[in-house]
N, C-alpha and C positions, 0 to 999 in steps of 0.2 A: 691328618692336617685339617680336614673339614670338620672333624668332631670337636676340635679345639676352638673353632670359630663360634663365638657366643651368639652371633646373629643367625646361625644356621641350624643349631641343634633343635630349636623349636620347629623350624621349618621341616626338618626331616621327620619329626614326630607327627606332623600334620598329614603326612602322606599315608598314614594308617588310621582307619581303613577307608575313609570316605573318598580320597582321590584315586582309588584304584580304577574306577570307571573312566576318570579323566585321563589317567595314564594309558589305559587301553585305547581310548580315542586318539591320544597323542601318538602312540606307536602306529596305529592304523593310518592316521594322517601322514605320518612321516613315510611309511611304506608306499602309500598311494602316490604321494607327491614325488617320491624318488622314482617310481615307475613312470609317471608322466614326464618327469624331467628327462629320463633316459629316452622315452619315446620321442620327445621333442627334439633332442639331439639327433636321433636316428633319422627323423623326417628331414631335419635341416641339413643332414649330411647327404641325402639322396633326393633332392627336390625335383629333379627331372623325372625320375621314375614315378614319384607320387603325384606329379602333375599330369603326366601322360597316361598312366594306367586307368584312372577313372574316365578320361575322355574316350579312350579306345573301347573300354568296356561298355560305355553308354552307346557308342556308335554301333557296336556289334549287337547289343540287345535291342536297340532301337529299330534294327532291320526286321524285327519279328512282328511289326505291325500288320503284316499280311495276314496274321492270325487273329486280328482284332474281331471280337464278337460282342454283340449287345444282348443284354438280358431281355428275354421276351415275356417271361412269366411275371407280370407285375403283381398279381395276387400273391405269389410266393414271396415277393420282396416286401410288400407293405402290410400284409396280414400276419397276425401271430402264427408262427410256424406250427406250434403244437397247441391246438385249441379244441374244445368240445364241439364247436360249430363245424369244423372240418370233418370230424368223425361222423357227426349227424348228417352232414351233406353227402358223404360217401354212402351211408346207409339209405338215405332217401333216393339217391341215384340208382342203387341196386334194386330197390323196391319199385320205384315209379320212374323209370328212365324217360327222358323226354320223347324218345322215339315211340314209346308205348302209348302216348296220348294221341287219340284218334279223333277227338272232337273239338277241344278248345285248349288254348295255352294262355298263360298269364305272363305278360312280358316282364314283370318285375319279380316273378317267382322262378320260372324256368329260364335258365341262361345257357343255351347249348353252345357248342364250340364256335359257330359262326352265325351271325345275324346282322340285319340292317334295321335301323330304327330311326324314325323321324318324328319330330314335334312340329305340327303345322299350326300357326297362329294367324289370326286375322288382325290386320292393323286397324281396321274399322269394321264395326258390326260383329256378327256372330259367324262362326265357321259353319253353322247349320243354315245360314241364309242360302237361298237357292243358287245364287251365282257362285258362292264359295263352295257349297256342297258339290256342285257340278265340277268345279275345278279340282277339288280334292279327289273325286272319283276318277277324273281324267288322269291325275298324277298316279293313282293306284294302277290304272290299266297300263300306263307307260312303264312303270316299274315291273309289272307282271310280265310284260312282253320284252323287256330289255334282255339283250344277249351279250355274252362275252365270248371271245375267241381264244382258245388255249390249244396249242401254243399260238403265239401271235401271228406266226407265218410258217409256211411249210405245207407239205402234202398231208401231214397227219393232223392238221388243224380241225377243230370241231367247234361249233357254236352251241353254247349252253345258255338256256333261259331259266327263269325262276321256276317254271313248272317242272323242270328236270332236277333242280337242286332243293326244292322245298320239302317240308315234312308233310306226307300225305295223310288223309284221314281214312276211315274204314271204307270209303267209296273211291279211294285213290285220287282224291281231289286235294289240292293244297289247302292246308289249314290257314285261315286268315282270321283277323281280329273280328270280334262280334260287332264292333262299331261299324265296320264296312258293310256287314249284312243289314244292320239297321238303317244305314244311310241309303243303301240300294233300295230298301223297302220304301223309304220316304221319297226318293226320287221317282220310283215307279208309281207311287200313289199320286204324286203331283202331275206326272205325265198323263195318267189315266183320268185325271180330274175327279178323284175319289177322296174321301176323307183321309188325311194324313195320320198314320198311326202315332200314338202318343209315345214319346221317348222319355223314359223315366231314369232317375239317377239316384243312387249309384248302381241299382240293379234294375234292369229293364227286361221286358218280355218280348221275345222275337215272334215272328209270324208262325213258326212251327210249335209255339207254346213253350219253348225252352226259356228259362230265366238265365240271364247272362249278367255278370258283373262288368261294368264299363267305367268304374271309378278311376282306373289307371289308364283309360283310353280317352276320356273326355275331361277337360280341365277348364277352370275359370267359369264354373257353371252358375247361372242364376235360375232358380226354380220358382214355380208358382206355389204360393201358399194355399192353405185350405180355402181362403176367401177370395182367391185370385190375386192377392198381393204378391209383389215380387220379393223373393227372399234373397239373402246375400249369397256370396260365393261359397258353394259347397256346404251350406248350412241345412240343406233339406234333409228330411227323414228318409226312411226306406221307401224306394219306389216313387219318389217325388217327381212331378212333371218338369221337364227341362224347358225353360223359356229361351235361354241363349247360352252359348259356350264360346269362350275365347280361344281355346286350344284343343288340339286333337293329336293323339299319339298313335302311330301305326308301327307295327313290328313285323318283319319278314324273317322267318326262321329258315336256316339252310342246313342241309346235311353235309357232313364232311367225312365221308367214308374213304379212308386211305389217303395216301399222299397226293394222288392226282386230284381227287375231289376237294381236298383242302386247298390246293393251289387254285382250282377253279373258283371255289368260294371266296378266296382272298381277292382274286381279280374281280369277282362280282361285287364285293364290298367297295372296291375302288371305283368301279363303274357306277355304283349306287350313289356315292357321294358326288361324282361328276355330274350325273343326271339331275340330282337335286339342285346343284349349283346352277346348272343351265336353266332348269325350270323356274328357279327363284328369280333369275334375271328376266324371264318372260312374264312373270306374274308378280309385280312389285307389291300388290295389295296383300300378299301372303308372306309370312315369315317362316322359313324352313330351317330347322336345327337338326342336322343329321347326327347319328352316332352309330358306330359299328363295334364289333367285338375287338377290333384292333385299335380303336381310337384312343383308349386309355394308354396303351403301350406306346403308340406313336407320339402322343402329346407329352407323355412323361419323359421320353427320351429327347424330345424336341428342345428341352432346356439346354442340353449339351450342345446342340447345334447353334442355338442363340448365343451361347457363351464364348464362341470362338473369338470374335472381335473384342468384346469387353475384357477377356482375359489378356489379350495382347496389349490393350490399352492399359490395363492394370500393371502389367509387367513393365511397360514403358514409363508410366508415372512413378512406379516404385524405383525404377532404375535412376531416374533423374534425381529423386530425393535421396537415394542412397549415395549418389555421387556428391551431393551437397553436404550430406551428413559426414562423409569421410574427408571432406576438404577442409583446409585451414588456410590462414593467411600465409603461413610459411610454406613456400612452394616445394621445399624438399621433404618436409614432414607431412605434407598433405598427400593423401592416398586415394584419389578418386577412382583409379582403376581397381583398387582392392574392393570397393563397394560393388562394382559391376561383376567382379570375379566371384563375390559372395552370391550374387543372384545366379551367376552361371553355375556355381556349385549346386545350388538348390535345383536348378533346371536339370542338370545332369543326373542328379539323384532321382528326380521324378521320372526322367526318361528310362533310367535303369530299372526302377520299380515297375514301370509299365511294361518293359520288355520281359521281366520275370513273370508278370501276370499273363502276358500273351503266351509265353512258352509253357506255362502250366495249365493253359486252357481256361483261365478265368474269364468271366464276362464283365462288361462294364454297364453301369447305370448312372443316372444323372446325379445321384447323391455323392458320387465321387468328385463333384465340383468343389466340395469343401476341403479335399485333401491338399491341394496346392497351398491353401491358406494355413493349414496346420504346419506344413513344412516351412512356409515363409516366416511365420512368427517365430518358430523355434530356431531356424537357421540364421535369421537376421540377428536375433539376440545373441546367439553364440559368436557370430562374426564381429558384432560391435563390442562384445566383452573382450574378445581377443585383441582387437585394435586398441581398446582403452588400456588393456594391460601392457601392450607393446609400447605405448607412449609413456608408460610409467617406468620402463626399464632404463638402464644406464646406456646412454648413447655411445660411450667409449668401449662398450663390450663388443665382442665378436657377434656376428649375426646368429651363429649357432647357439651361443649362450643366451642371447635375448629370446630366441624362439623357445629354447628349453625353459627359460623362466616364465614365458607366457603359458606354456603347457602346465607347468607346475602350479601356476596361480589360478588358471581358469578352468582347466579340464576336469578337475574334481567336481566343481559346481556344475559345469555343463553336463558331465556324465550323470550326476545326480538328477538333474532336471530331465535328461533323456530317459533315465530309468523310470521317473514318474510318468512320463508320456507312455512308455511301453507298458507300464503296469496298468494304467487306466484303459488304454486301448486293447491290451492283451486280454484282460479279464472280460471286457465287453465283447471281444471276438470269440470267447469261449462258447462251448455248447450250452452254458447256462443262459445265454441270451436267446430269447424266443422270437426275436424279430430279425428276419434274414437280412434286411437292408442294413440294420445296425451292425450285425455281425460281419458282413462283407466289408462295410466301410471301415470298421475298426481294424480288421485284419489287414486290409490294404494300407491304411494309414500307419499302422505299426511297422509294416515293411518299409514304407517310404521314410519314416522317421529314422529307422535304423540305418538305412543307406545314406540318408542325409548326414547322420552323425559320423559315419565312416568317411564320407567325402569331406566333411569339415576337418577331420583329423588329417586327411591326406591331401586332397586337392587344394583346399583353401589355405592350409598351413604352408604348403609348398609355394603358393602364390605370395604368402606373407614373407617367406624367405627371399624370394626374388625382389620384392619391393624393399625389403630390408637392405639388400645389397645396393639397390639404387640409392637409398637414403645414405648409406655409408659412403658411397662415392659422390655425395652431394649432387645428385642429378634431379632434374625437375620431376615432380611427382606425376605430371600429366604428359609432358613431351619427352621425358627421359633424357633431356639434354643437361650437360654439366652446368651448374650455376656458377658464374664467376664470383670472385670475392668482392667485398664492398669497395675496395679501392679501385677496381676496374669498372664497377657499376656507376661510379660517380659521373663518368663522361657520357652515359647513356641517357636516352629520353626518359621522361617521368613514367610513361606507360610501361616501358621496358623494366625500369627499376621496380615498379609495383608488381609486374608479372614475375620477376625473378627475386622477389624479396625472400630472404632467409637469414638465419643466424648461424654462424659457424660455431663449432664447439669451443674453440678457444675464447671467442667473444662471449659466449654464454657463461663459461666458467669464471671469467675474470671480471665481467661487468655486472653480473646479477647475483643476488643473494638468494638463498633458499626461501621459497615462498611457503607460508603457512606454518612456520616453526613457532612453537609456543614461546620458548625462550632459548635462544642459541648463544653460544659463546662467540667472541670476536675471533674471526679467522686469523690463524697465525701467518706470519710473513711468508713461510714456505708455501708456494702454491700447490705443491704436491702432498701436503699434509692437511688433513681435515680432522678436526676434533669436535665431537658433539656428544650429547647424552642420548642413549637409545630411547629412553622413556619419554623424551620430549618431542617425538616425531609422530604425530598422528597421521601425517601424510606420507608414510613410508611408501616407497615406490611399489613394491610388491609385498604384501603381507603373506609371506610364504607359509606361515603356519596359522591356521585359524585360531590357535591358542598361542598367539604371539607373545603373551605375557610370560609364558614359560621360559622364554629366552632371558627374561629379566630376572625371574625368581630363582632359576636354577642355573648357576653358572657352569655346571658340569654337563649340561645338555649337549649332546653331540648330534650332528646331522651330516650326512654325506655331502651335502651341498651348502653347508653353513657358510662357507667362504663367500659364495655368491649371495646367499640370503642376507647375511649381515652387511655385506657391502651395499646392497641395494636399500637396506633399511636404515642406513646411517648417513648416507651421502645425500646431497641435494635431491630431494624426493620428487618435487614437481617442477621440472624445468620451466623456465619462463616462456619458451616457445609454445607451450601448450595453451597459454592464455590467448593465443590467436585463434583458438577454436571457439566459435560463437556460442554454442550451447554450453560448453564447459565453463566459459567465462560468465555466462548468465547465471548458471547454477551456483557457481562459486561466489560471485560478487553480490548477486541479488536474491535469487530464489532460496538458497540455503539459509540466509539470514532471515528472510521474510517468513518462511514456513515454521521456523523455530522461535519466532518472536513470541514473547509472553502474551501480547495482546491479540495475536492471531490464533493461538491455540484454542481458546474457547469457541471461536467461530468454526474451527475445523471439527471440534468435537460435536458442536451443534449440527454441522453439515452431515456428520456420520449418523447422528440420530435421525435426521431427516431421510438419509439414505435407507436406514433400516426400516423406518416407518413406511415409506413408499414401497420398499421391497416386500414388506409384510402385507400391505394392501393388495399388491399384485399376486402374492403367493396364495392368498385366500380366494382368489378368483381364477385360479388355474383351471383350464378346460382342456379336455382331450380332443385332438383333431384326427378323428378316424376316417374322415372323408378323403379318399385318394385323389379326388379332383382338386384338392388344395395343394397338391404337389406337382401340378402340371403347368405348362406354359400358358400365359394369358392369351386371350383372343383365339383360342383353339376350339375345335369342335366339342371337346369334352367340357370345357368351361361354359361355352354358350349353351350347350344342351343341358347342363346341370342347372344353370341359372333359370332357363325356361321351365324346367321340371319343378324347381323349387317355387317358382312364381305361380304356376298354374295347377300343379298337381300335389300341393302340400296339404290339402284338406284331409286326405286319407293316407294311411300308412301303406307301404307295399303289401302285397298279398302274402300272408303268412300261412305256410302249410302246417296243419295240425295232423300229425301222422301217428296213427295207432299201429305200432309195429308188431304187436303180438295178438294172438287170438283172444277175443273178449266176448263175454256173454251179452251181446247186443240186445237179445230178447228179454233180458232182465230189466224190470222197471227201474230199479235203483241205479243200474248202470246207465240207462237212458237218461234218467234225471241228472246224473252227474255230468254226462257229456253235454247235455243241453245247458246246464249251469255254467260249465267252462266257457261255452260260446256266447253266453249272455253278455250283451253290451257291445258285441262286434257286429259289423256287417258280415254276413256269412253266406257261403255257398256250401250247404251241407246235404249230403245224400241221406244221412240219418234223419234229419229234420224233415226233409221232403218225403221220405218213406213213411215216417210216423204220421204226417199229415195225410198221406195217401191212404193209409189204413183207417184213419179216423173218418175221412170222407166217405169211405165204404162201410162205415159202421162195424169195423173189425177191431178187435182188441189189439193194442200195441204190445201186450205181454202175452206172447204166444209160445208154445213149445219151440225148441230150436229148429226141428224139421219144418214145421209150418212157416216159421218166420223166414227161414232161408229159402224155402220153395217159393213163397210169394215174392220174395225179393228178386230171385233169379228169373222166374218164368212169367211174372206179371209186371212188376214195377219197372224193371230194366228194359222191357219190350215196349213200353209206352214211348212215343217219339219225343215228348217233352222231357223224359227222364233218361233217355238212352245215353246221354253223355256222362252220366254217373258211373257207367261201366268202367271208365278210366280210373275211378277212385276206389275201386274195390278189388281185392285179390282173394280169390277163393282157393282153398286147399282141399284136395280130395281126401275123403275118409274111406271106409271100407266099401265094398261093392254093394250097391243098392241103397246107400245112405247119402243123405244130402251133404254136400261139402260145407266146411266151416268158412267163415270170413277170417282169413289168416291175417290180413292187414287192410287198412283203409285210411282215407285221408279226407279232411274237410278243409275249407279255405276260410280264413278269418281276415277281416280288414278293420283296423282301429281308426277312430277319429283322432286326428292329430292337430297340433297347433304349429307355431313357427319353429319350436325346438324339436324338430322331427326326429333327429338322430338320438337325442337324449331320451326322448320318450320311448323310442324303440329299444334302447338299452335297458331302461327300467322295465319295459314290458317283457323283454327276454328274461331278465332275472326273476321276475314275478312268476312267469309261467314255468320256468325251470324248477323253482322251489315247489310249485304246485305239483309238478310231475313226480317229485320224490315221495309225496304222501298219497297220491291217487291210487285207487285200486286198478285203474286202467293204465297200462304202460304206454305212454305217448311221448313224443318229442315235437318240438316246433322248429321250423327252419325257414330261412330266407337267405338268399346269397349275400345280403348286406350284413348278416350276422357274423360272417367270416371276419369282417373288419372290426365289428363291435365287440366280439366276445373276448373278454379279458384284455382289451387293448391297452387300458391304462397300466395294468400290471406288466404287460409285455414291453411297453415303451419305457416305463420308469425303472424297471429292474436293472438294466445295464448301468444306468446312472448311479443307482444305489450301490451296486456291486463295485463300480469303479471308485466311488467316493470312499467306501469302506476299505478297499484295497490300498488307497493312498494313505489313509489314516493309519492303517496297520503297518505299512511300509515306513512311515515316519516314526511311529512308535518303536518299531524294531530297530531302525537305524539310530535312534537316540540312545540306544544301549551301547553302541560301539562306535559309530561314525560321527553323528551330528550331536551337538549339544542339545540336551533335552528341551531347554527353553526355545531354541531355534525351531525344533520340531513342533512344539506347542504353538508358537506364533505362526508358523507356516500352515499348520492344520487349521487354525482359526481363520487365517486369511483366505484359504481355499474355501472354507465353508461360507465365509462372508461374501466372497465373490460369486459363488454359486447361488446363494440366496438372492443376491441383488440381481443377477442376470435373469434368474427364473421369474422374479417378481416384476422387473421392468419390462421383460419381453411380453408378459401377459398384459400389462398396461398398454403396450404398443400394439396389441392386437394379434400376437403370435400364440397359436395354440400348441399344446404339448403333443407333437407328432414325431415321427422318426427323425425328421431333419433337425428339428429344434433339440432333440435329445442328443443327436450327434454333435451339435455345436456345444451343448453343455458338457459333454464328456471331454471334448477337446479343450474346453475352457479351463479344466483342471490343470492340464499341462501348461497352458499359456500363462495362467496366473502364477504358477510355480516358477516359470522362467523369469517373470518380472520381479517377484517379491523375494524369492529365495536368496539370490546373491546379496540383496540389500540387507536382509536379516543376518546372513552369515558375516557380512562385513561389519555390521554393527556389533554383533556378539563377540567377534574376535578381538576387538579392541579393549585395552585396559588402561586405566588412568584417565586423566583429564576429566571432562564432564560428559554427560549424556548428549547434550546439545552439540558439543564439538564432534563427537563420533557420528552423530546423525548427519552432520554436514559432510563429514568425510565419506560416509557411505553413499550419500546422494551424489557426491562428485564422482566416485569410482563406479557405482552401479546404477545410480538413478539416471545418469546421462545416457548409457546404452539403452535403458528402458525407454527413455523419451525418444531416442532416435528410432528404435524399433516401432514405437507407437506411431510416429509420424509417417514412416514408410508403409507400415501395415494399413493405416487408415487411408492413405492415398491409393493403395491397391484395392481397397474395398469399394471405393466410390463408383467406379465403372460397373461393378456388379449390381449395385443398387439401382442402376438405370435400366436393367434388363426387364423385359416384359414377361416375367415368369413368377409364379407364386413360390416355387421352390427357392429361387435365388433371392426373392424378397425376404423369405424366412432366414436364409443363410446370411444375408447382409445385416438384418436387424440383430440377429443373435451374436454374430461376430463383432459387430460394432459395439454392442453392449458389453461383450467380453473384454474388448480392448479398453473401453472407457472405464469399466469397473476395476480392471487390473491397474490401469494408470492412476485412478483415484487412490487405491490402496498403496501403491508403490510410492507415489509422489506427494501424497497429502496425508492420508490416514495414518500409515505406519510411521513416517517421520515425526508426526505429532505425538502419537501414543507412546512411542519408544522414549520420549524425553522424560516421562514420569512413571513408566511401568517397567517391570523387570525385562531383561537382566540388568543387574547393577554394574556400574563402571568403576566402583571403588576397588582399590588395590587390596589384595588379601593381607591381613595383619596377623600377628601371632595371637595365640590364645589370650583372650581378655584384652586385646588391643596391644599386646606387647610387641616389641621389636620395631625398629625403624624400617622404612622402606629401602629395599636393596636397589642400588643403582649400578649400572654397567657403563663403563667408559670404553669407547672404541676408538682406537687410533689407527688410521688407515694410511699406508704408505703407497702413494700412487706414482707411477711414471707418467709419461705423456699420453699413453694410450690405454693401459690396463692396470688393474689393481695388483700390486705385487705381494703385499703381505698385510696381515691384520693382527694387532695385538690387543687382547682383551684383558682388563684388570678388574678385579672386584674390590 
């Protein structure tokens, strides 16, 4: 019979071969929608179980917070996990451990397990003035004599002083900074009324003849020039006389041998900070900025402590706005409690995820503050989408059917966006990620998003069932009290009538016409019979097939739930009571017409060009933020200490260790020349240079046989008092009996002159010296503890973002073959790229560097932008017929309103976080705010405008060469008073 139809023969021919992919997508869509429809009915049939099970599970897992543990190794979190600098650091520690140094230590090169450090500044004058110098030496003696009691009470308590905990020299005396010895010499000379020894900078000579580098101990230096003129801060040459200094840095190294000594050292660090705080109160003319080995860890985790109250305020503000967004003028169809229950669902999922982490022994860190906002954005959008779909269902259907229709309409898109979240977070949590903080965050966020998705299917959906029964019984959405009919409300006061305003079903059906129908037929006299054209309804209640035009083109298409689908797509699609929703009314009556206006489109396109221009401007200025102090709370010891160090000690780089880790022919003139050339241009403390000068002063050749060179080095040079400290820098290896040992390894110390961009210059210097080590005849490496954060930091931070972005694009390309229309995948991929580009550019212009926290926000931005723009694109692409502008307006009404509601609540939740005094939360606030803003711009402005004149096309498919008229389907529905009884379709 179909073959005889002249209008269908050409249509069946067109199914070969091009529409095969479309048919595959259609079959997969039908199968997935059928599955979600069945799942919705199952959840609606057992609402009590699905509402109580998540609550009980959350309570049980929440009891595991007794196992709450905080991550203590900040370097492991914030530094690249696999880097050459860590390998070099382990080699350096094995060759030259800090306990082996018996003469001098450099505070910015050796960082043992425990230490106390303080920067002393003078608010007026120089720290070398007699009054300040005496005060600083007094502070040194108080710290030296300070004692701690461990345990705090009991018979086994002991008092430990610094002399017991310190690192001893070869005379079993505590190693102290050279600047202390120089200051004691100056004080002794002033007391004895003799000439004060000249203090030179950055390398000075002590009373015992030893040369000491004090560039990292004395800061804000003004020196005397050759003619007696005053030179600027830190501009002097080698050994320049010091006129004044604004700052002084002292370091006290502690030993931590075993668990007991580590606890003692920890207590000593706390007493050290308390003593400095007390001393600063007694001497207001000095500024004290302490720092200990645990300061970075404490201040990094302090952001979590500061976030307790702002997070509660965020939850409260978001709760208020969620209630308002779910409310309507119609008191029955208004669902304020459903908004609060959506927040409760997100909170329960977060509690469940935290319980799982506690049971598995995971640790917490402050970067986890971003996880609640990832869950909030994803969960709120899903809940608003479900509520919007619920309001488009037929009110005369049973609650189970309405919930099943909501699942069928929403869950496929919501599952797809959840899959995008899991793909981006999952790949960033893989071993491919070289940043431990990023990997742990993404692993935890993926777990939280998964649980939030399950709870949205179970807990929130069961709450939707309960509120649906309240709506069916015409009970008040807030007070759950049955609303009287209009005839009984007439005798009530005005405030009561306003509070109990609603429209009953019979009133809605008889007194209102379908809204938004392009051209509808006059209703027949029978109120139970509705006659309309399927293709004339762009406002169909639930577009149950993303390829909804197939229902029109192919009359033989069968669907297990076609009865419900066609019913909802042919009857009054947007009931008039929905107009009482403020945002929906604004989008329908005002914004949709305005954004698609012909005269507005050029300005929107111009705005997008401006967006791209500023994004490109920021993208070209992206800088890496490898400084860990940029991720700690403000006004903490770490931040204050870092600011003081950058202000007073930025003239020179940290001490760089130049380690020759293999035996080398030091007696060879060419090797000596190469090593001297490598150190040229640096301030240096070099045993080789001092030894060669020693030989030259004694008229000995520097190119001697190996035995003579080594014998003079061991038995003459290192026995001189001024050169004895170089014994710490040389490792000898025994040869055969009677032979002089070889120099197996050695080290020299280099210091570079720096400017304001100290970290960038250090990174360039690291790369330059590493390239030099690859071509040098002498096998050497360079190391400083800061290299652990600098080494390949940009690649380690940006690689998770690149991997996640490529994974999303691959997933979209793969899904376009079978699930999603190709043009939807293309549009969504371009939207994600545009949002990422804008966020990255604008955050740079806002002063945010590319560190681990900003990268975490960029990774989560992929899922957030997919949440907002994906449903809009699917809704637009699924429509056929009418015009582009008409379907853009329909997509904005259906999916733009949930995006706008999510944006409002999400932004309100971010505001309290921006008020926190923490660098980490400031980065979090700025990046998430830009993510929400860029996503909203694309969803509500850029995409609605561009889709009006770019593919996909909205024209209905014609026969080859334009043959064949458009097929129309007439649907006649037989209704009784409550349910649809039958449906007859004719072609």
